[in-house]
C-alpha positions in Angstrom: -24.2 9.5 5.9 -26.6 8.0 8.4 -25.0 4.6 9.0 -22.2 4.0 11.4 -19.9 1.2 10.1 -18.9 -1.4 12.8 -15.2 -2.3 12.2 -13.3 -5.4 13.6 -9.5 -5.2 13.5 -7.8 -8.6 12.8 -4.1 -8.3 13.9 -2.1 -5.8 15.7 1.5 -6.8 14.8 1.6 -4.4 11.7 2.8 -1.0 13.1 0.5 0.8 10.7 -2.4 -0.3 12.6 -2.1 2.3 15.3 -2.4 5.3 13.1 -5.4 3.7 11.5 -7.0 3.1 14.9 -6.7 6.8 15.5 -8.4 7.6 12.2 -11.1 5.1 13.1 -11.7 6.6 16.5 -11.9 10.1 14.9 -14.5 9.0 12.2 -18.0 10.1 12.6 -19.3 7.3 10.4 -17.3 4.3 11.8 -16.6 2.7 15.1 -14.1 0.2 16.4 -16.1 -2.7 17.5 -13.7 -5.4 18.2 -10.0 -6.3 17.9 -8.3 -9.7 17.8 -4.6 -10.6 18.4 -2.9 -13.3 20.4 -0.4 -10.9 22.0 -1.7 -9.7 25.2 0.5 -6.6 25.4 -0.9 -5.3 22.1 -4.6 -6.0 23.3 -3.7 -4.1 26.5 -2.6 -1.2 24.5 -5.7 -1.1 22.6 -7.9 -1.3 25.6 -6.0 1.6 27.3 -7.0 3.8 24.4 -10.4 2.4 23.0 -13.6 0.8 24.2 -14.3 -2.4 22.2 -14.6 -6.2 22.4 -11.2 -8.1 22.5 -10.4 -11.5 21.3 -7.1 -13.6 21.1 -8.2 -15.3 17.9 -9.5 -13.5 14.9 -11.6 -16.4 13.9 -13.6 -16.1 17.1 -14.1 -12.4 16.4 -15.3 -12.9 12.9 -17.6 -15.6 13.9 -19.1 -13.8 16.9 -19.3 -10.2 16.2 -21.8 -8.4 13.9 -19.7 -6.3 11.8 -19.8 -4.4 8.6 -16.0 -4.7 7.8 -12.7 -6.1 8.9 -9.4 -4.4 8.9 -6.4 -6.8 8.3 -3.2 -5.8 10.1 -1.4 -9.2 10.6 1.6 -10.4 8.7 1.4 -10.6 4.9 1.2 -14.4 4.7 -1.6 -14.7 7.1 -3.6 -11.8 5.6 -5.3 -13.8 2.8 -6.8 -16.5 5.2 -8.3 -13.5 7.4 -9.6 -11.8 4.4 -11.2 -15.0 3.1 -12.8 -15.7 6.4 -14.2 -12.1 6.7 -15.5 -12.2 3.1 -17.4 -15.5 3.6 -19.1 -13.9 6.5 -20.2 -11.1 4.3 -18.0 -8.5 5.7 -16.1 -6.0 3.5 -12.2 -6.0 4.0 -9.6 -3.4 4.1 -6.0 -5.0 4.0 -2.8 -3.0 4.7 -0.3 -2.7 1.9 1.1 -4.4 -0.2 -1.8 -7.0 -0.1 -0.3 -10.3 0.6 3.1 -12.2 0.6 2.5 -13.8 -2.7 0.4 -13.4 -5.9 -1.4 -16.5 -5.1 -2.5 -14.9 -1.8 -3.7 -11.8 -3.5 -5.6 -13.7 -6.0 -7.3 -15.7 -3.3 -8.5 -12.5 -1.6 -10.0 -11.3 -4.8 -11.7 -14.5 -5.5 -13.2 -14.5 -2.1 -14.7 -11.0 -2.1 -16.1 -11.4 -5.7 -17.8 -14.7 -4.6 -19.2 -13.1 -1.5 -20.2 -9.8 -3.1 -18.3 -7.6 -0.7 -15.6 -5.1 -1.3 -11.9 -5.1 -0.8 -9.5 -2.1 -0.4 -5.7 -2.2 0.1 -4.6 0.7 2.2 -1.5 2.6 1.2 -0.7 5.2 3.8 1.1 7.5 1.4 -2.1 7.9 -0.7 -3.6 10.2 1.9 -0.6 12.6 1.8 -1.5 16.0 0.2 1.6 16.2 -2.0 1.0 12.6 -3.3 -2.6 13.3 -4.3 -1.6 16.6 -6.0 1.3 15.0 -7.8 -1.0 12.2 -9.2 -3.5 14.7 -10.2 -0.9 16.7 -12.2 0.7 13.5 -13.7 -2.7 12.3 -15.0 -3.9 15.5 -16.8 -3.8 15.7 -20.6 -1.3 18.6 -20.6 1.2 16.5 -18.7 1.6 14.2 -21.7 2.6 10.6 -21.8 4.5 9.3 -18.8 7.8 7.9 -19.9 9.7 7.5 -16.6 9.0 7.1 -12.9 11.4 6.8 -10.0 10.4 6.1 -6.4 12.7 5.7 -3.5 11.5 4.5 -0.2 13.7 4.0 2.8 14.0 4.1 6.6 16.3 3.2 9.4 15.5 -0.6 9.3 13.1 -2.8 11.1 15.0 -3.1 14.3 15.4 0.7 14.5 12.0 1.8 13.1 9.6 -1.1 14.1 8.2 -2.6 17.2 9.5 -6.1 18.1 6.1 -7.6 16.9 6.5 -6.0 13.4 10.2 -6.6 13.0 9.8 -10.3 13.9 7.7 -11.0 10.8 8.9 -8.2 8.5 12.4 -9.9 8.5 10.8 -13.4 7.8 10.9 -14.3 4.1 7.7 -16.5 4.5 5.5 -14.3 6.6 6.6 -11.0 4.8 7.2 -12.4 1.3 10.8 -11.1 1.1 12.6 -8.1 2.8 12.9 -4.5 1.6 11.5 -5.5 -1.8 8.0 -6.3 -0.3 8.2 -3.7 2.4 9.5 -0.7 0.5 9.8 -1.3 -3.2 6.0 -2.0 -3.2 5.4 1.7 -3.1 7.0 2.6 -6.3 5.7 -0.6 -8.0 2.1 0.3 -7.0 2.4 3.9 -8.3 3.8 2.8 -11.5 1.2 0.2 -12.1 -1.6 2.7 -11.3 -0.1 5.4 -13.7 1.6 3.4 -16.3 -0.1 0.0 -16.3 1.4 -3.5 -16.1 4.9 -3.7 -17.2 6.2 -6.2 -19.7 9.5 -7.0 -18.0 10.8 -6.8 -14.5 14.5 -6.9 -13.4 15.6 -6.6 -9.7 18.9 -6.5 -7.9 18.9 -7.0 -4.1 21.6 -6.8 -1.4 22.5 -7.7 2.1 24.8 -5.1 3.8 23.8 -5.7 7.4 26.5 -7.5 9.6 25.5 -10.1 10.4 23.2 -10.4 7.3 19.5 -10.5 7.8 17.5 -13.5 6.6 16.1 -11.2 3.8 17.5 -8.5 1.5 17.9 -5.1 3.2 18.1 -3.0 0.0 16.9 -3.5 -3.6 16.2 -1.9 -6.9 13.3 -2.9 -9.1 13.2 -1.9 -12.8 9.9 -2.2 -14.7 10.2 -2.1 -18.5 7.3 -0.8 -20.6 7.1 -0.6 -24.5 7.9 3.1 -24.5 8.7 3.8 -20.7 10.3 2.6 -17.6 9.9 2.8 -13.9 12.3 2.1 -11.0 11.5 1.3 -7.4 14.2 1.5 -4.7 13.8 0.2 -1.2 16.3 0.6 1.6 16.5 -0.6 5.2 19.2 1.0 7.5 19.8 4.4 6.0 20.5 7.6 7.6 18.4 10.8 7.0 14.8 9.5 6.5 13.3 13.1 6.7 15.2 13.9 3.4 15.4 10.7 1.6 12.6 8.6 2.9 9.9 8.5 0.3 10.8 10.5 -2.8 9.3 10.2 -6.3 9.8 11.8 -9.7 7.3 11.4 -12.6 8.3 12.5 -16.1 5.8 13.1 -18.8 6.4 14.3 -22.3 5.4 17.8 -21.4 6.3 18.1 -17.7 7.8 16.6 -14.6 6.6 16.4 -11.0 8.8 15.7 -7.9 7.3 15.0 -4.4 9.0 14.8 -1.1 8.4 12.6 1.9 6.1 13.0 4.9 2.6 14.4 5.5 3.9 17.8 4.8 6.1 16.9 1.9 7.0 19.4 -0.7 5.9 19.2 -4.4 7.6 20.7 -7.5 6.2 21.0 -11.0 8.5 21.5 -14.1 7.4 22.5 -17.6 8.8 23.9 -20.7 7.8 27.3 -19.6 9.1 26.8 -16.1 12.3 24.7 -16.7 13.6 25.4 -13.2 10.6 24.1 -11.6 7.8 25.8 -9.4 7.1 24.7 -5.9 3.4 24.0 -5.5 1.5 24.1 -2.1 -0.8 21.1 -2.4 -4.3 21.6 -1.2 -5.5 19.7 1.9 -7.2 16.4 1.0 -11.0 16.4 0.7 -12.6 14.7 3.6 -13.0 11.3 1.9 -9.3 11.4 1.0 -8.0 12.2 4.3 -7.3 8.8 5.6 -7.8 5.0 4.8 -10.9 4.8 7.0 -12.4 8.0 5.5 -12.0 6.8 2.1 -13.0 3.2 2.7 -16.2 4.2 4.5 -17.1 6.9 1.8 -16.6 4.3 -0.9 -18.8 1.7 0.9 -21.6 4.4 1.5 -21.5 6.0 -2.0 -20.7 2.8 -4.1 -17.8 4.8 -5.7 -14.6 3.1 -6.8 -11.6 3.2 -4.5 -8.6 5.3 -5.2 -6.6 3.8 -8.1 -3.7 2.8 -5.9 -6.1 1.0 -3.5 -8.0 -1.0 -6.0 -7.7 -4.9 -5.8 -6.9 -5.3 -9.6 -4.0 -2.7 -9.3 -2.7 -4.3 -6.1 -2.9 -7.6 -7.7 -0.6 -6.5 -10.4 1.6 -4.9 -8.0 1.9 -8.3 -6.1 2.7 -10.0 -9.6 5.6 -7.5 -10.0 6.7 -8.1 -6.5 6.8 -11.9 -7.2 8.8 -11.3 -10.4 11.2 -9.0 -8.6 11.9 -11.6 -6.0 12.6 -14.2 -8.6 14.7 -11.8 -10.7 16.9 -11.0 -7.7 17.3 -14.6 -6.8 18.0 -16.0 -10.1 19.9 -12.9 -11.6 17.5 -12.8 -14.7 14.9 -10.5 -16.1 11.4 -11.9 -15.8 8.9 -11.3 -18.6 5.3 -11.1 -17.4 2.7 -13.3 -19.0 0.8 -11.4 -21.8 -2.6 -10.4 -21.1 -5.5 -9.1 -23.1 -5.3 -5.4 -24.0 -6.4 -3.0 -21.1 -6.3 0.6 -20.2 -2.8 1.5 -18.9 -3.7 4.2 -16.5 -6.1 3.4 -13.7 -6.9 7.1 -13.2 -9.0 7.5 -16.4 -12.3 7.3 -14.4 -11.1 9.0 -11.1 -10.5 12.5 -10.1 -10.3 14.2 -6.8 
């Protein structure tokens, strides 16, 4: 790579931004050119660690700076407007998961980048974990068989315990986040199921509020996705005890095997087959350079023209957002939601992608 990509960051209120700024600073092929956020303490935090232009308004940054791409780390409801403005200026866009607060917002993003001829990636931080990459690789091999069930549990101590005040303020706002734990945490399992199993035909969700006093949004939820010959569940929990052991767990069952992956960057991985019914622990390999972080992958795809990782593709994340919308409605109305029929398509997004 000979080009150095100039990146502008719009929004600092999503706590995931800080790790991404570290990855950006470490990249030999990208540089932080500018940041924009109206909160002065967050701008001060950036300038203490990085040298770049600063703005109080992302629109001014997008208008004035000569950039190659914009990272979007504001609230979910504001993200589509930022992405559209960046695309209209001819900048590529990386948006933090899940994508938007609503399906309508996600579709606006896709329409904008397609009209502008630029690229859009949705960053899922779990994708860069070695055990996740290895599990997805195992689960998409022919010898694994057809996937018939997937379970994913995401949980942490809750916004007030785990998040900065800037992040907690909007993640507990049903308009700015889209909902509560459904959008924040169930999205991980929904996204994984969509990439591996395709778009479900029916969605059922149950949500609860066990905080006292109650939060404005649900603090725990279960989403069930029904397929013709399979099912998937995505759990999301705020306020749990024991995140290191029960934070982000997933099990994927195929007709000839099963993989279970544990949480964290150094999480464990087990593979079960008919020959090894008790399961074998696997040490996953370290990610390839272009799979080590969101920035590494984004820049690699821009430079090479390759597709993004299946979990990070706009079409997959658009369908993830559709399931989130259906789950929110299902939990509120107490009914199962049947998704609109669509032309036949490949179920698994991994068919043309290998590490």
